[in-house]
MARMI-89571 format. One line per 3 residues: their letters; for each residue x, y, z of C-alpha. Coordinates in steps of 0.5 Angstrom, whole numbers, plus 500, padded with zeros to 3 digits. Each point is the difference from the previous one (the first is absolute). Example, Ala and Ser with C-alpha at 12.3 -4.5 7.8 and 13.67 -1.06 7.14 Angstrom:
! MARMI-89571
AS = 525:491:516; 502:507:498
//
This chain:
! MARMI-89571
MQS = 503:819:553; 493:501:496; 502:494:496
LAL = 499:495:506; 492:502:500; 499:496:494
IEN = 499:494:505; 494:503:502; 497:498:494
WPV = 502:493:500; 495:495:500; 502:497:507
PTA = 497:501:507; 506:502:503; 507:503:497
AAA = 506:503:503; 506:503:496; 507:504:502
VVR = 506:502:496; 507:500:504; 507:502:498
ADG = 506:496:502; 501:505:506; 493:498:503
TVL = 497:506:498; 493:499:498; 498:504:494
GSQ = 492:499:501; 495:495:503; 493:498:499
GPT = 495:496:503; 500:496:507; 508:499:500
AHR = 500:497:507; 494:495:497; 503:493:500
FPL = 499:496:493; 502:493:498; 506:501:496
ASV = 499:493:496; 507:500:496; 502:507:502
TKP = 503:495:506; 505:497:495; 505:506:500
LAA = 499:501:508; 502:492:500; 506:501:495
YAA = 503:506:504; 500:495:506; 503:495:496
LVA = 506:505:498; 501:502:507; 501:492:502
YEE = 505:500:494; 504:506:503; 499:497:507
GAI = 503:494:497; 495:495:502; 499:498:492
ELE = 503:501:494; 497:502:493; 503:494:496
EPA = 499:495:505; 495:494:499; 492:502:501
GPE = 494:497:498; 500:495:494; 506:496:497
GAT = 505:505:497; 497:506:503; 503:506:505
VRH = 497:505:504; 502:505:494; 495:496:496
LLA = 494:500:505; 501:508:501; 500:501:492
HTS = 494:495:499; 505:495:496; 500:494:504
GLA = 495:496:496; 495:500:505; 493:500:498
FDE = 495:507:502; 497:497:506; 502:493:500
HRT = 506:496:503; 502:497:493; 505:501:495
TSE = 498:502:493; 507:502:497; 507:500:501
PGT = 503:505:505; 502:507:496; 497:498:494
RRL = 493:504:500; 497:505:505; 494:496:503
YSN = 497:505:505; 500:496:506; 496:501:507
AGF = 503:493:502; 507:502:499; 499:506:505
EVL = 497:495:505; 506:495:499; 505:506:501
GDH = 496:502:506; 501:493:503; 507:500:498
IAK = 502:506:503; 496:498:506; 504:494:501
ATD = 507:503:499; 498:505:505; 496:496:505
IPF = 495:506:500; 493:499:497; 500:504:493
GEY = 495:505:502; 503:502:507; 507:500:496
LRQ = 497:505:495; 497:504:506; 507:500:504
AVL = 504:502:493; 496:505:496; 493:502:504
EPL = 503:502:507; 506:504:497; 496:504:495
GMT = 495:501:505; 494:496:496; 496:499:507
ATT = 494:499:496; 502:494:495; 500:493:502
LDG = 501:493:496; 496:495:503; 500:494:494
SPA = 503:500:494; 506:504:498; 498:500:493
KDG = 493:504:501; 498:500:508; 503:507:502
VST = 495:506:503; 502:507:500; 499:507:499
ADD = 502:506:495; 503:503:506; 505:494:501
LVR = 501:498:493; 503:507:499; 505:499:505
FAA = 502:494:496; 500:503:493; 505:506:503
EVQ = 504:494:503; 501:497:493; 501:506:497
APR = 506:502:505; 502:494:504; 501:500:507
LLD = 499:492:502; 504:498:494; 506:501:496
PRT = 498:505:494; 504:495:495; 495:494:503
VAE = 494:504:498; 503:502:494; 501:493:498
AMT = 492:499:502; 498:505:495; 505:497:494
VQY = 497:495:495; 501:493:503; 501:495:494
PGT = 499:505:494; 496:498:494; 495:495:504
KGV = 493:500:498; 494:499:504; 493:502:502
LPG = 499:506:504; 494:498:504; 494:504:497
YGH = 504:503:494; 501:494:496; 507:497:497
QNP = 506:505:500; 506:499:496; 504:501:504
NDW = 497:500:507; 505:504:504; 501:499:507
GLG = 505:502:506; 500:496:506; 493:501:503
FEI = 499:506:496; 497:500:493; 503:505:495
RDH = 496:504:495; 505:501:494; 496:500:494
KSP = 494:495:502; 494:501:496; 494:500:503
HWT = 502:502:507; 497:502:507; 505:506:500
GGS = 499:507:496; 502:501:492; 505:505:503
SSP = 503:496:505; 508:499:499; 502:493:498
RTF = 504:500:507; 494:500:504; 499:494:504
GHF = 495:497:505; 494:496:501; 492:500:500
GQS = 495:495:503; 494:496:499; 497:504:506
GTF = 500:507:495; 507:502:503; 506:503:497
LWV = 507:503:502; 505:502:495; 506:504:500
DPD = 502:504:494; 508:502:501; 500:505:494
AGV = 494:504:503; 503:499:507; 494:498:504
ACV = 496:494:502; 492:499:500; 496:496:504
ALT = 492:498:499; 496:496:504; 493:498:499
DRA = 495:494:502; 497:498:493; 504:494:497
FGP = 504:502:494; 496:499:493; 499:504:494
WAA = 498:506:504; 507:501:502; 503:499:494
EVW = 496:506:497; 501:505:506; 507:498:503
PPF = 505:502:493; 496:507:500; 501:501:507
TDA = 507:499:500; 501:504:494; 496:506:504
VLA = 505:499:506; 506:500:495; 498:506:496
EL = 498:504:507; 508:499:502
//
């Protein structure tokens, strides 16, 4: 795919990108796809998938109490628990605002570790990484932001999310469905969004503006970006997913180059 060559013009030291279909067919790749990059918040979809495995295994329930008073596992996954961004303090009632929260994912990881008696990083490895052959991916630290992976590994995950083998497709469909519709909140790096739609661990594009995906991305597009200059999106209408990893922190450069890159990828399909 010629569109992937656009990453060579990005103002970053290193970048890798790939596009994959649901059946695992890689339509194209660019850059060092075996290079390990810090994922930052692109860790969250991986952690959410492990949480959904724990749910299907019966280790946890989505509606069980977790985190602040009145909050549940579902609230933590959907960033509506009321926990602050990076502090373990409550700033609103559960279910009322979309407060994007690293702390919430850390509480979620601790909750699953207690329920399964397995450290969360190890649970993620056993539940998701190993079955998908993601041998270059590790999580040592926060389930919100400390994952390290490669484009080669993430296309395996992106194929799984499009055509689930580890989870019941109905579970994955729910994860890509808006939780607590109509909830307002801040999308980090892009300001207030009303509504700020989110699924279970995945952000849902809908009609947000501005946004890190493309102007031609379908409203059903879901995924995540990370402050380390990384992103993963899945566009169900286009039938593909795209991964891009860099080693430069997110900033105005990313907001400038990511949307036209995504539009070029979609146009080439």
